[in-house]
Structures are given as structure tokens and as C-alpha cells.
LUMPANU-887846 format. One record per residue (C-alpha): residue number from 0; residue in three letters; x, y negated, z. Coordinates in steps of 0.001 Angstrom, whole numbers. Layout:
BEGIN
NODE,NUM,Ala,X,Y,Z $
...
***
This chain:
BEGIN
NODE,0,Met,22515,17221,578 $
NODE,1,Val,20492,14561,2428 $
NODE,2,Lys,21498,11941,-149 $
NODE,3,Gln,20334,14191,-3001 $
NODE,4,Leu,17029,14876,-1241 $
NODE,5,Trp,16501,11132,-690 $
NODE,6,Gln,17257,10401,-4369 $
NODE,7,Cys,14743,13059,-5434 $
NODE,8,Ile,12064,11583,-3146 $
NODE,9,Glu,12977,7980,-3946 $
NODE,10,Val,12222,8276,-7670 $
NODE,11,Arg,8784,9737,-6895 $
NODE,12,Leu,7730,7542,-3957 $
NODE,13,His,5546,5199,-5982 $
NODE,14,Gln,3701,8082,-7629 $
NODE,15,Leu,3314,9949,-4320 $
NODE,16,Val,1942,6869,-2558 $
NODE,17,Ile,-551,6275,-5381 $
NODE,18,Leu,-1605,9947,-5534 $
NODE,19,Met,-2099,10287,-1786 $
NODE,20,Ser,-3842,6910,-1531 $
NODE,21,Leu,-6281,7825,-4294 $
NODE,22,Leu,-6941,11234,-2725 $
NODE,23,Leu,-7632,9660,651 $
NODE,24,Ile,-9835,6935,-838 $
NODE,25,Cys,-11809,9288,-3088 $
NODE,26,Thr,-12460,11778,-292 $
NODE,27,Ser,-13191,9186,2405 $
NODE,28,Pro,-16988,9295,1866 $
NODE,29,Trp,-16848,12874,3154 $
NODE,30,Ile,-15142,11862,6414 $
NODE,31,Phe,-17162,12182,9616 $
NODE,32,Ile,-14755,10956,12279 $
NODE,33,Gly,-16005,8600,14948 $
NODE,34,Arg,-14046,8115,18089 $
NODE,35,Gln,-11718,11092,17609 $
NODE,36,Leu,-11066,14170,15517 $
NODE,37,Ser,-13392,16891,16735 $
NODE,38,Pro,-12099,20429,17406 $
NODE,39,Arg,-14763,21526,14892 $
NODE,40,Ala,-13653,19012,12252 $
NODE,41,Gly,-14139,19967,8632 $
NODE,42,Phe,-11432,20336,6004 $
NODE,43,Trp,-11775,16777,4691 $
NODE,44,Asp,-11567,15272,8176 $
NODE,45,Val,-8384,17190,8938 $
NODE,46,Phe,-7005,16424,5456 $
NODE,47,His,-7734,12723,5923 $
NODE,48,Val,-5974,12556,9288 $
NODE,49,Tyr,-2872,14524,8364 $
NODE,50,Gly,-2823,13375,4737 $
NODE,51,Gly,-3073,9830,6077 $
NODE,52,Leu,-179,10478,8444 $
NODE,53,Phe,1871,11830,5530 $
NODE,54,Thr,914,8800,3434 $
NODE,55,Gly,1936,6526,6308 $
NODE,56,Val,5377,8134,6329 $
NODE,57,Leu,5541,7705,2537 $
NODE,58,Ala,4525,4050,2981 $
NODE,59,Leu,7376,3496,5426 $
NODE,60,Leu,9842,5180,3057 $
NODE,61,Phe,8491,3132,141 $
NODE,62,Thr,8854,-73,2164 $
NODE,63,Phe,12437,867,3023 $
NODE,64,His,13068,1621,-653 $
NODE,65,Ile,11781,-1714,-1953 $
NODE,66,Cys,13426,-3698,831 $
NODE,67,Ser,16872,-2117,573 $
NODE,68,Ala,19810,-3814,-1145 $
NODE,69,Gly,18208,-7259,-856 $
NODE,70,Gln,15212,-6322,-3014 $
NODE,71,Trp,12891,-7618,-316 $
NODE,72,Arg,13538,-11113,-1686 $
NODE,73,Gln,11722,-10126,-4886 $
NODE,74,Phe,8548,-8941,-3125 $
NODE,75,Phe,8562,-11341,-174 $
NODE,76,Pro,10195,-14557,-1514 $
NODE,77,Trp,7975,-16668,738 $
NODE,78,Leu,9987,-15376,3727 $
NODE,79,Thr,12928,-17436,2461 $
NODE,80,Leu,10656,-20279,1311 $
NODE,81,Asp,11496,-19477,-2331 $
NODE,82,Val,8045,-20294,-3685 $
NODE,83,Lys,9013,-22108,-6896 $
NODE,84,Pro,8624,-19034,-9171 $
NODE,85,Leu,5238,-18299,-7567 $
NODE,86,Leu,4064,-21878,-8104 $
NODE,87,Asn,5355,-21791,-11697 $
NODE,88,Asp,3344,-18612,-12355 $
NODE,89,Leu,224,-20162,-10812 $
NODE,90,Arg,662,-23306,-12951 $
NODE,91,Gly,1141,-21082,-15986 $
NODE,92,Leu,-2104,-19267,-15229 $
NODE,93,Thr,-3972,-22578,-15275 $
NODE,94,Arg,-2602,-23056,-18818 $
NODE,95,Gly,-3611,-19534,-19885 $
NODE,96,Lys,-95,-18091,-19662 $
NODE,97,Leu,175,-14654,-18039 $
NODE,98,Pro,3032,-14208,-15544 $
NODE,99,His,5857,-11785,-16268 $
NODE,100,Ser,6815,-9028,-13871 $
NODE,101,Gly,10270,-8404,-12475 $
NODE,102,Ser,10868,-11804,-10943 $
NODE,103,Asn,9916,-13124,-7540 $
NODE,104,Gly,6797,-14737,-8950 $
NODE,105,Leu,3099,-13997,-8657 $
NODE,106,Ile,3158,-10326,-9658 $
NODE,107,Ser,5930,-9432,-7228 $
NODE,108,Val,4270,-11385,-4404 $
NODE,109,Ile,1000,-9511,-5013 $
NODE,110,Glu,2889,-6200,-4954 $
NODE,111,Gly,4582,-7197,-1685 $
NODE,112,Leu,1221,-8072,-147 $
NODE,113,Gly,-62,-4658,-1295 $
NODE,114,Val,2752,-2965,608 $
NODE,115,Ile,1834,-4948,3723 $
NODE,116,Val,-1828,-3942,3393 $
NODE,117,Leu,-830,-282,2875 $
NODE,118,Leu,1205,-434,6087 $
NODE,119,Leu,-1770,-2010,7887 $
NODE,120,Val,-4027,820,6677 $
NODE,121,Ala,-1531,3392,7939 $
NODE,122,Leu,-934,1608,11240 $
NODE,123,Ser,-4624,1072,11981 $
NODE,124,Gly,-5346,4719,11138 $
NODE,125,Ala,-2581,5923,13436 $
NODE,126,Ile,-3748,3657,16259 $
NODE,127,Trp,-7346,4817,15738 $
NODE,128,Tyr,-6141,8421,16063 $
NODE,129,Val,-4295,7852,19353 $
NODE,130,Ala,-6564,5152,20802 $
NODE,131,Asp,-8550,5613,23928 $
NODE,132,Pro,-12078,6691,22872 $
NODE,133,Ser,-13477,3433,24277 $
NODE,134,Asn,-11376,1453,21740 $
NODE,135,Ala,-11385,3961,18883 $
NODE,136,Leu,-14393,2551,17028 $
NODE,137,Met,-12803,-896,16956 $
NODE,138,Trp,-9669,555,15335 $
NODE,139,Arg,-11846,2579,12973 $
NODE,140,Ser,-13458,-648,11780 $
NODE,141,Tyr,-10023,-2266,11281 $
NODE,142,His,-8877,810,9369 $
NODE,143,Ile,-11923,673,7095 $
NODE,144,Leu,-11465,-3076,6520 $
NODE,145,Phe,-7776,-2689,5600 $
NODE,146,Ala,-8627,292,3389 $
NODE,147,Gln,-11210,-1804,1523 $
NODE,148,Val,-8662,-4580,1010 $
NODE,149,Phe,-6198,-1937,-214 $
NODE,150,Ile,-8780,-645,-2723 $
NODE,151,Gly,-9037,-4203,-4056 $
NODE,152,Phe,-5257,-4303,-4283 $
NODE,153,Ile,-5205,-1044,-6251 $
NODE,154,Val,-7594,-2565,-8808 $
NODE,155,Ile,-5397,-5670,-9089 $
NODE,156,His,-2264,-3499,-9260 $
NODE,157,Phe,-3793,-1505,-12126 $
NODE,158,Ile,-4552,-4730,-14016 $
NODE,159,Leu,-1001,-5958,-13378 $
NODE,160,Ala,360,-2652,-14687 $
NODE,161,Ile,-1482,-3298,-17936 $
NODE,162,Val,10,-6814,-18035 $
NODE,163,His,3439,-5254,-17435 $
NODE,164,Ile,2953,-2898,-20385 $
NODE,165,Arg,2407,-6035,-22486 $
NODE,166,Asp,5878,-7245,-21362 $
NODE,167,Leu,7466,-4192,-22995 $
NODE,168,Phe,6422,-5236,-26502 $
***
């Protein structure tokens, strides 16, 4: 039963992470949280906090998913000092050759860095939520910074998805 539930979630993790991330990003201009969530918080404030918590859990599950069965080597090859495919992709870019996905080259490294940034967004948001009010604004600023970096990653990820579609033909 648990294995079947995990398999059902596992095939949808990427889509769920993207959907929740986009919802949180698109609604973030309506967020009015300073040091802490007010008892009179509006719908979007409450949605952002608990939707963010849910997205953080999804991010952890997604990280587990991509790191299981040795797959972490594809997304984080620099941890084993396997940088040759990355350097080959970078050299290819200087010659006008687009990198291919599915190896432990540039595209996979960028995706791995995106997962790290997503975890930093989730972690900084969680710490902001539980932080002492005297430190909360500092964690809020970290959360916003990591979220902005993650938005940049989403744009790059979208471009890489288009490049990946090219690989199919």
C-alpha cells in the first residue's frame, strides 16, 4: 500500500513541485508577512505559509527521488570530481554546440543546482516562520533572495526543457 502510494506520488513530483512553486511565486506579491504570521492573516498569507510548507515537503521527496539509486551522480557530479562532461559541454557551447540532456553535463548540473536552491527557499521560509521575531526579518530577506534565484532557475529550466525537446527529434 505504501509502495503504491509512493509510486503514484513519485511520477507526479516534478509536476507538483512546479505547480506549487509557480502558485507561490505568482501569489507572493499579495503576501503581507513581516516578522510572523498574524492571527488576522489573509488567505494568501496563510496559503503561502502552508503551501510553502507543503512545497518544502515535496522538495524533500523530490530530492530523495532524484538522489536514490545512485542518480545523485547525474545531478551532482562535481561531488565526485567528475567534471569532464561539464567542461566538455562548456567547451561545446563556445563552439555553438548545445549540450544534450540526460548525462552528467551542464544541463544536469544546472538542474541539480536548482534543487539545491529550491531546498534553500524551503529551509529559509521554514526558519523565517519559526525564528525569533528579532531575527525573522533577516530570514525573510534570505527567503526572498533564494526565491529570486529560484525564479531565475525556473526561466533557465524552461529554456533547457525546450532544448531537451530538440533532443527528441
